[in-house]
C-alpha positions in Angstrom: 180.3 -15.5 224.1 181.1 -17.6 227.2 181.7 -21.4 227.5 182.5 -23.8 230.2 184.5 -26.9 229.2 184.2 -29.8 231.7 187.0 -32.3 230.7 189.6 -34.2 232.7 191.9 -35.1 229.8 194.4 -32.2 230.1 195.8 -32.3 226.6 192.4 -32.4 225.0 191.1 -29.7 227.2 194.0 -27.4 226.4 193.5 -28.1 222.7 189.8 -27.3 222.8 190.3 -24.2 225.0 193.0 -22.8 222.7 191.0 -23.4 219.6 187.8 -21.9 220.9 189.6 -18.9 222.4 191.1 -18.3 219.0 187.5 -18.3 217.6 186.7 -15.3 220.0 185.0 -17.3 222.8 185.7 -16.9 226.5 186.3 -20.5 227.4 186.8 -21.6 231.0 187.9 -25.0 232.1 187.0 -27.3 234.9 188.6 -30.8 235.2 186.2 -32.4 237.7 182.7 -32.3 239.1 183.5 -30.2 242.1 185.3 -27.5 240.1 182.5 -27.5 237.5 179.8 -27.3 240.2 181.5 -24.3 241.9 181.6 -22.5 238.5 178.0 -23.1 237.5 176.8 -22.0 240.9 178.5 -18.6 240.5 178.5 -18.0 236.7 176.2 -18.2 233.7 177.4 -19.6 230.3 176.1 -19.6 226.8 177.1 -23.3 226.4 178.6 -26.1 228.5 180.8 -28.8 227.0 180.4 -31.8 229.2 182.5 -35.0 229.4 180.7 -37.8 231.1 183.6 -39.7 232.6 185.2 -37.5 235.2 187.6 -38.4 238.0 185.2 -37.7 240.9 182.0 -39.0 239.4 179.7 -39.2 236.4 179.0 -36.1 234.2 175.3 -36.8 234.6 175.7 -35.3 238.1 176.3 -32.0 236.5 173.1 -32.2 234.5 171.2 -33.0 237.7 172.8 -29.9 239.3 172.0 -27.7 236.4 168.4 -28.8 236.6 168.3 -28.3 240.4 169.6 -24.7 240.0 167.1 -24.0 237.1 170.0 -23.1 234.8 169.3 -22.6 231.1 172.7 -23.1 229.6 173.0 -25.0 226.3 174.7 -28.3 226.9 176.8 -30.4 224.5 177.9 -33.8 225.9 181.4 -34.7 224.5 182.2 -38.2 225.5 183.9 -41.4 224.3 181.0 -43.2 226.1 178.4 -43.6 223.4 175.5 -46.0 224.0 171.8 -45.6 223.2 171.2 -45.5 227.0 173.7 -42.8 227.7 172.4 -40.6 224.9 168.8 -41.0 226.0 169.7 -40.3 229.7 171.7 -37.2 228.6 168.8 -35.8 226.6 166.3 -36.7 229.3 168.4 -34.7 231.8 168.5 -31.6 229.5 171.4 -32.0 227.2 170.9 -30.4 223.8 173.5 -32.3 221.7 175.9 -35.3 222.0 179.3 -35.4 220.2 181.3 -38.6 220.4 185.1 -38.6 220.8 187.2 -38.3 218.8 185.8 -35.4 216.9 187.1 -32.5 214.7 187.3 -29.2 216.5 185.6 -27.6 213.5 182.5 -29.8 214.0 182.5 -28.9 217.7 182.5 -25.2 216.7 179.7 -25.7 214.3 177.6 -27.4 216.9 178.3 -24.6 219.4 177.2 -22.0 217.0 174.1 -23.9 216.0 173.1 -24.4 219.7 173.6 -20.7 220.6 171.6 -19.7 217.5 168.8 -22.0 218.6 168.7 -20.8 222.1 169.4 -17.1 221.9 168.6 -16.1 218.3 165.8 -18.4 217.2 168.1 -20.4 214.9 169.3 -17.5 212.8 172.8 -16.4 211.9 171.5 -12.8 211.8 170.0 -10.6 214.4 168.0 -7.6 213.1 166.7 -4.8 215.2 165.1 -2.3 212.8 168.1 -0.5 211.3 170.7 -2.7 213.0 171.9 -5.9 211.2 174.2 -8.2 213.1 175.9 -11.2 211.4 176.8 -13.6 214.1 179.2 -15.8 212.0 181.1 -13.1 210.2 181.0 -10.9 213.4 180.0 -7.8 211.5 177.4 -5.1 212.3 175.6 -2.8 209.9 173.5 0.2 210.6 171.2 1.3 207.8 173.2 -1.1 205.5 176.5 0.6 206.4 179.2 -1.5 208.1 180.6 0.0 211.3 184.0 -0.7 212.9 183.5 -2.7 216.1 185.9 -4.5 218.4 185.6 -8.1 219.6 184.5 -7.0 223.1 181.9 -4.6 221.7 180.6 -7.4 219.5 180.4 -9.7 222.5 178.6 -7.0 224.5 176.2 -6.3 221.6 175.2 -10.0 221.3 174.9 -10.3 225.1 172.5 -7.3 225.3 170.4 -8.3 222.3 170.3 -12.0 223.4 168.8 -10.7 226.7 166.4 -8.2 225.2 164.4 -6.2 227.9 166.3 -8.0 230.7 168.4 -5.9 233.1 172.0 -7.0 233.2 174.1 -6.0 236.1 177.6 -4.5 235.6 179.1 -7.5 237.4 177.2 -9.9 235.1 178.5 -8.1 232.0 182.0 -8.0 233.4 182.0 -11.7 234.1 180.5 -12.4 230.6 183.2 -10.4 228.9 186.2 -11.4 231.0 185.3 -14.8 232.5 187.2 -15.8 235.7 189.3 -12.7 235.4 186.4 -10.5 236.4 186.8 -11.6 240.0 190.4 -10.3 240.0 189.4 -6.8 238.9 189.2 -4.0 241.5 186.1 -2.5 239.7 184.0 -2.8 236.6 184.7 0.6 235.1 185.7 -1.1 231.8 182.0 -2.2 231.4 181.0 1.5 231.4 183.7 2.2 228.8 182.6 -0.6 226.5 178.9 0.5 226.9 179.8 4.1 226.1 181.9 3.2 223.1 179.3 0.8 221.7 176.5 3.3 222.1 178.5 6.0 220.4 179.4 3.9 217.4 175.8 2.8 216.9 174.4 6.3 217.4 177.0 7.9 215.2 175.9 5.5 212.4 172.3 6.6 212.8 170.9 4.0 215.2 168.3 4.7 217.7 169.4 4.4 221.4 168.5 0.8 222.4 171.0 0.5 225.3 169.3 1.9 228.4 170.9 2.5 231.8 168.9 1.2 234.7 169.9 3.3 237.7 171.6 1.3 240.5 171.1 -2.0 238.6 172.9 -2.1 235.2 171.9 -1.9 231.6 169.3 -3.4 229.2 168.6 -3.6 225.5 165.1 -2.2 224.9 163.7 -2.6 221.4 161.1 0.2 221.2 
């Protein structure tokens, strides 16, 4: 799953990014409003972690920009600035949660998971599609109650597809979701086809129906028939 951290305190940002990367997230970092605006204009994220006090302005500008672009990312404000007014303004502008500095990274992780569950999976730690049972927290997948061997990238891909049920996802969108900024540096997106092929084979070999559909010239979608 893909996050954007907007934070100008370098040591804190590196600490958060390292911790979340170790928890199997793709975590990108922007240290000011301009860099953050550039990223959200190009990419989509599961969650944005937003500091309010940035060197080139107030983090509320990011919330205004997200609203202007009709973005639907989950937003957690992480800020040392905690007043009733700032909380109310943040929530009124579309923030989903507010975490006051300093905080434990484990609490931040718990809030990220909770937000993603609310937004993409209706608050559940499990995603069930007929014979497929996905445990989001333990990152395991069962087909007909039998656990299958799945890689981190395949798990990310599976959650991305199921979280966007019946929506066509382009190869470039999937590549960017799985690899973050690195996707722009790749000559092609052949690795997306490889991950799709491997995931389909593992699911089908375990007895799953074929939910992953190719949409000619456009990409792929998860279709729950």
